Every structure is written in C-alpha cells, then in structure tokens.
C-alpha positions as CSV (number, residue, x, y, z in Angstrom):
1,X,-20.5,-26.0,-13.3
2,X,-17.9,-23.4,-12.0
3,X,-20.1,-20.6,-13.1
4,X,-23.5,-21.8,-11.6
5,X,-21.7,-22.6,-8.1
6,X,-20.5,-18.7,-8.4
7,X,-23.9,-17.4,-9.0
8,X,-25.2,-19.6,-6.4
9,X,-22.9,-18.4,-4.2
10,X,-23.6,-14.9,-5.2
11,X,-27.3,-15.2,-4.6
12,X,-26.9,-15.9,-1.2
13,X,-24.7,-13.3,-0.2
14,X,-26.9,-11.0,-1.9
15,X,-30.4,-12.7,-0.3
16,X,-28.5,-12.8,3.3
17,X,-27.4,-9.2,2.9
18,X,-30.2,-7.9,1.9
19,X,-32.0,-9.5,5.0
20,X,-29.5,-8.7,7.3
21,X,-29.2,-4.8,6.3
22,X,-33.3,-4.6,6.4
23,X,-33.4,-6.3,9.8
24,X,-30.7,-4.0,11.1
25,X,-32.6,-1.0,9.9
26,X,-36.0,-2.2,11.2
27,X,-37.9,-0.3,14.3
28,X,-40.2,0.7,15.8
29,X,-41.2,4.5,14.3
30,X,-41.0,3.7,10.5
31,X,-44.4,2.9,9.9
32,X,-45.3,0.7,7.3
33,X,-41.5,-0.6,6.6
34,X,-41.1,-1.0,10.5
35,X,-44.8,-3.2,10.0
36,X,-43.5,-5.0,6.9
37,X,-40.0,-6.3,8.1
38,X,-41.4,-7.0,11.8
39,X,-43.8,-9.5,10.5
40,X,-41.8,-11.3,8.4
41,X,-39.4,-11.6,10.9
42,X,-36.4,-9.9,9.5
43,X,-35.1,-8.6,12.6
44,X,-34.4,-12.4,14.1
45,X,-32.9,-13.6,11.1
46,X,-30.6,-10.9,11.1
47,X,-29.7,-11.5,14.7
48,X,-29.0,-14.8,13.9
49,X,-26.8,-13.9,10.9
50,X,-24.8,-11.6,13.1
51,X,-24.3,-14.5,16.1
52,X,-23.3,-16.8,13.0
53,X,-20.8,-13.9,11.9
54,X,-19.2,-14.1,15.4
55,X,-19.1,-17.7,16.0
56,X,-17.0,-17.8,12.7
57,X,-14.8,-15.1,13.6
58,X,-14.1,-16.7,17.2
59,X,-13.5,-20.1,15.0
60,X,-11.2,-18.5,12.6
61,X,-9.4,-16.7,15.7
62,X,-9.1,-20.3,17.3
63,X,-7.6,-21.6,14.1
64,X,-5.1,-18.5,13.7
65,X,-3.9,-19.2,17.1
66,X,-3.7,-22.9,16.7
67,X,-1.7,-22.1,13.5
68,X,0.1,-19.8,15.3
69,X,2.1,-22.2,18.0
70,X,2.1,-24.9,15.2
71,X,4.2,-22.9,13.4
72,X,6.6,-21.8,15.9
73,X,6.7,-25.6,17.3
74,X,7.7,-26.2,14.5
75,X,10.4,-23.3,14.5
76,X,11.3,-24.7,17.9
77,X,12.2,-28.4,17.2
78,X,12.8,-28.2,13.2
79,X,16.3,-28.7,12.2
80,X,18.6,-26.0,10.9
81,X,17.2,-23.3,12.6
82,X,19.1,-20.4,14.4
83,X,19.3,-20.7,18.0
84,X,18.1,-16.8,18.1
85,X,14.3,-17.9,16.1
86,X,14.1,-21.3,18.5
87,X,13.8,-18.9,21.3
88,X,11.7,-16.1,20.0
89,X,9.6,-19.2,19.0
90,X,9.9,-20.9,22.4
91,X,9.1,-17.4,24.3
92,X,6.2,-16.8,22.2
93,X,4.7,-20.3,22.8
94,X,5.4,-20.1,26.5
95,X,3.5,-16.8,26.9
96,X,0.4,-17.9,24.3
97,X,-0.3,-21.3,26.5
98,X,0.6,-19.3,29.8
99,X,-2.0,-16.7,28.7
100,X,-4.6,-19.1,27.6
101,X,-4.2,-21.4,30.7
102,X,-4.6,-18.7,33.0
103,X,-7.6,-17.1,31.4
104,X,-9.1,-20.9,31.7
105,X,-8.5,-20.7,35.0
106,X,-9.7,-17.4,35.9
107,X,-13.2,-17.8,34.0
108,X,-13.5,-21.4,36.1
109,X,-13.1,-19.6,39.1
110,X,-9.8,-21.3,40.2
111,X,-7.8,-17.9,40.0
112,X,-9.6,-15.2,41.8
113,X,-8.3,-11.8,43.2
114,X,-8.4,-8.5,42.5
115,X,-7.1,-7.1,40.0
116,X,-7.7,-10.5,38.3
117,X,-3.9,-12.2,37.1
118,X,-4.8,-11.2,33.1
119,X,-5.4,-7.9,34.2
120,X,-2.0,-7.5,35.7
121,X,-0.9,-9.1,32.7
122,X,-2.3,-6.4,30.5
123,X,-1.5,-3.5,32.4
124,X,2.2,-4.6,33.6
125,X,3.1,-6.8,30.4
126,X,1.4,-5.2,27.7
127,X,1.3,-1.8,28.2
128,X,4.6,-1.9,29.3
129,X,5.4,-3.4,25.5
130,X,3.2,-0.8,24.1
131,X,5.1,2.0,25.6
132,X,8.4,0.5,24.2
133,X,6.8,0.5,20.6
134,X,5.9,4.1,21.1
135,X,9.5,5.1,21.8
136,X,10.4,3.2,18.9
137,X,8.1,5.2,16.7
138,X,9.5,8.4,18.0
139,X,13.1,7.0,17.2
140,X,11.6,6.0,13.5
141,X,9.9,9.1,13.3
142,X,13.2,11.3,14.2
143,X,15.4,8.9,11.7
144,X,13.1,9.4,8.9
145,X,13.2,13.1,9.0
146,X,16.8,13.0,8.9
147,X,17.1,10.9,6.0
148,X,14.8,12.4,4.2
149,X,16.6,15.7,4.7
150,X,19.4,14.5,4.3
151,X,18.5,13.2,0.7
152,X,17.0,16.2,-0.7
153,X,15.5,19.2,0.9
154,X,11.9,19.4,-0.2
155,X,8.7,21.7,1.0
156,X,7.3,18.8,2.2
157,X,10.5,17.2,4.1
158,X,10.6,20.5,5.8
159,X,7.0,20.6,6.7
160,X,7.4,17.2,7.7
161,X,10.6,18.0,10.1
162,X,8.9,21.3,12.0
163,X,5.6,19.7,12.5
164,X,7.7,16.6,14.3
165,X,9.8,19.1,16.2
166,X,6.7,21.2,16.9
167,X,5.2,17.4,18.4
168,X,8.0,16.3,19.8
169,X,9.2,19.6,21.5
170,X,5.7,20.4,23.1
171,X,5.2,17.0,25.1
172,X,8.2,18.4,27.3
173,X,7.3,19.1,30.4
174,X,8.7,22.3,30.7
175,X,7.0,25.6,32.0
176,X,8.6,28.3,30.2
177,X,6.6,31.2,27.8
178,X,8.4,29.8,25.0
179,X,7.6,26.4,25.8
180,X,3.8,27.1,26.6
181,X,3.5,28.3,23.4
182,X,5.0,25.5,21.7
183,X,2.3,23.5,23.6
184,X,-0.7,25.4,22.4
185,X,0.8,25.1,18.8
186,X,1.2,21.3,19.3
187,X,-2.1,20.8,20.8
188,X,-3.7,22.7,17.9
189,X,-1.7,20.4,15.4
190,X,-3.3,17.7,17.4
191,X,-6.5,18.8,17.9
192,X,-7.0,20.5,14.2
193,X,-5.0,18.7,11.1
194,X,-4.2,14.9,13.0
195,X,-7.8,14.5,14.0
196,X,-9.2,15.7,10.4
197,X,-6.8,13.4,8.7
198,X,-7.7,10.5,11.0
199,X,-11.6,11.5,10.5
200,X,-10.5,11.5,6.8
201,X,-9.5,8.1,6.7
202,X,-12.2,6.5,8.4
203,X,-14.7,8.3,6.2
204,X,-12.5,6.6,3.4
205,X,-12.5,3.5,5.0
206,X,-16.3,3.4,5.6
207,X,-17.1,4.8,2.0
208,X,-14.8,1.8,0.6
209,X,-16.8,-0.5,2.6
210,X,-20.3,0.3,2.1
211,X,-19.5,0.7,-1.9
212,X,-18.4,-3.0,-1.7
213,X,-20.5,-4.3,0.4
214,X,-23.3,-2.4,-2.5
215,X,-21.5,-4.2,-5.4
216,X,-21.8,-7.1,-3.9
217,X,-25.7,-7.1,-3.1
218,X,-26.3,-5.9,-6.6
219,X,-24.1,-8.9,-7.7
220,X,-21.4,-6.4,-9.3
221,X,-18.3,-8.2,-7.8
222,X,-17.3,-11.5,-9.5
223,X,-16.0,-14.4,-7.4
224,X,-12.4,-15.1,-7.8
225,X,-12.9,-18.4,-8.8
226,X,-14.8,-17.2,-12.0
C-alpha cells in the first residue's frame, strides 16, 4: 500500500510538472507546438498550478510566522528560562505583532501618509540592522584572516588576506595616487573575479535545480517514504 501511494504521488508530480513545463513553454510563434499546447489549454492549467503554488507558499509562510510567535511566547511564559531569552523573545513578539498590525492598518486605509509606516520601518530599522550586520561581517573577515595566518601561513591564506586588505583599503575615502591605484584594483576584483564566482554559484544552483526537476519528472527520485 505504501509503494502504491508513493507511485501515485510520483505519477501526479510527473504529470503536473510536465503540464506546467509545456504550458510555460507555449508561445504564439512555435508553430504546431503552440497550436497543440494552446488547444489543450495547458497555459491556463499551468497558471492555475502556479497560483496554487503561490497560495501554498503563502500559507506556509503564515504557518511559520505563527509557529515562531508561539515558540517565543512559550519562552516568555515558560519556567526556567533565563531573563535574557525572555527579553529577546518579548522584543521579537512585540516587533512581529506590531509590523503585522501596521501592515493590516495600512492596507485597510486607516494609516495613510507619505512615506508609509511600513516604508519608514524598512528604511529606518531594517536598513540600519543590515548595515550593522555588514559591519559585523567586516570584523568577522578580519578576525578570520588573523586566525588563518596565525595557525599556519599558506598560499591560500596569504591570498585571502591580501585580497581582503585590498578590498577594505580601496573602500577608504582617500584621494591619494596610491589609493586611486588600490581603488582601481578593488573595482577590478569586484567586477571580474567576484562577479564570476557569484555567477558560477548561480549557474550551479540553476543546474542542480534543473537536474533535480528532470529526475523528478522522469521518476528517478524515490520518495523518502520508501
């Protein structure tokens, strides 16, 4: 019975995936393919599947937020919890509920103004927190380079430290000739090696998703219930 349910689930996934793929690939300039796919209403069915996916993701996010609030409420009112955890959980719960209430009031038209309250929160609070986290990343990189060179001096460690120093030094607001040269090197590092690495990571993710999707569509991946 378990194998039958797994096979049925795999068949449903394959059918839905193929219909969605064909529907999204359909266009008006593909000749017979477009005629057949549009005649079978695959684009409309694919749009329905996508809407169901968006709704499912939204419900999942809501469940995650609700679970997060419940967990932190348990930490606030639970026994034996340190006062620091209680304070952190209290701040998180108040912030989450406050943002939800502000968003609901803004959508209902009760709170108006330019800029909107949620925009003020985004620009004043979240951007500041992200800037602080970026500063912490800076110190983490410097400390990591220090630990790396202290443990053992290697070619990769020296390269990492030199690149880190060039990037950080090139960001300083000085206009001396030496700093301009360092700034040019920094811009080249960010534009060529860093950009190439980021694109390589994105291509790897895209290829992995494509291969995983193809394996699901052809029924090669087994269910974890087997």
